[in-house]
C-alpha positions, 0 to 999 in steps of 0.5 A: 469489515473483513471476509474469509475470502482471499483477495491476494495470495503469493506462493513461494514468490521469488524475485530480484534484480539480474542475478541478485535474488531478493525475495526467497519464496514469499508466502503471504495472504491478504483477505478481502477487507483486511489491512495487512502490513509488511514490516522489516528493516531497510533492504529486507525486500519489502518494496521489491515484494510490492513491485513484484506483485504489479510486475514492476519487478518480474518474479523469477518463480512462484505465483501471484494470485488475485481472487485465485487467478494468476497475475504474473505476466499481466500488464499494469493497465490490466491490473488497474482494470482488475482493481489493483493499484500501487501507491509507490514510495516517492509518490510519482506525481506530475508536478506541473499538473494541477491536483485535479489533473493528477486525480483525473489521470488516476481514472484513465482506465475508466475514461470519464465514466464515474470520474466525478463521483470518484473525485468527490469521494477523494475530496471528502476523504482529503478536504485539503485537496479540494482547496488545492484543486487548481494548484500544481502538485509540485507546490503542495506540502509533502503530506498533501502530496501523499494524500494526492498520491493516495487519492489518485490511486482511489480514482481507479476505484480499486478493490486492493491498494498497495502502499509503499512507505506512506508515512516516510518523511511526514510530520506526525499530524499528517501521518495521523490524517493519512492513517485515519483515512486508511481506516475509513477506506478499510471500513468501506471495504477496501483491501489494503496491503501496507509496507511500512518501516514504522512497525509500531504505526503499521501494527497499530492500524493493521489487522495482521502483519508479516515480518520480512528479514532478508527476503524471507517471511520470518514471522506472522500473526495478528497485530496484537500478537506481534506488538507483544512479541519480545523479538519484535519489540526489541528489533523494531519497537526499540525495546519499548512496551507496545502500549507506549 
């Protein structure tokens, strides 16, 4: 369920680390209800881009707009209250704490209000988390930990979720489960911006895609268009036909 209303927009966004520039003027738009993917090789600047949206990397120029309102300089807590949540690469869970406790932390900006209902929805999306609710997060498999990381983000009741390499290091079966859940969330109206090195996987599920090369947007289009693009097939799909 997509809309022409713009949820997230970056304009000429630049950012880096110290004197090392990484992002070189990124223009990107995510419409309400879309799943948009940002693909590219390691080191292209994809993760830096997500971090610059939420302020973990301070932009040096340009704009980050949520519904037309500037986000630059906004605190992380304020971003979460406005409905923007990042699921970082590496998950960043609290290992000694239980699954249920990790989920509760995701709802901290709202207090107890609505927490039980949010948890119920997470458990419906990922039933295995209900079974593991009292287990320490550190005892979960990699796939279960990724589900928990997504679930914790959903506890904040976001309208825009940013995901950084959610398939990294996971078995194909688990990847399929997680991306099926993302499809459900999109159908429910959640807006998703996905950074993913597995271009075929990302473009299979996303509505549109952007290709980043060395800190710049090199190409953009619908997922179907990008899957048929000869350069994309050669560089990111191993030269294979997109129907494989």
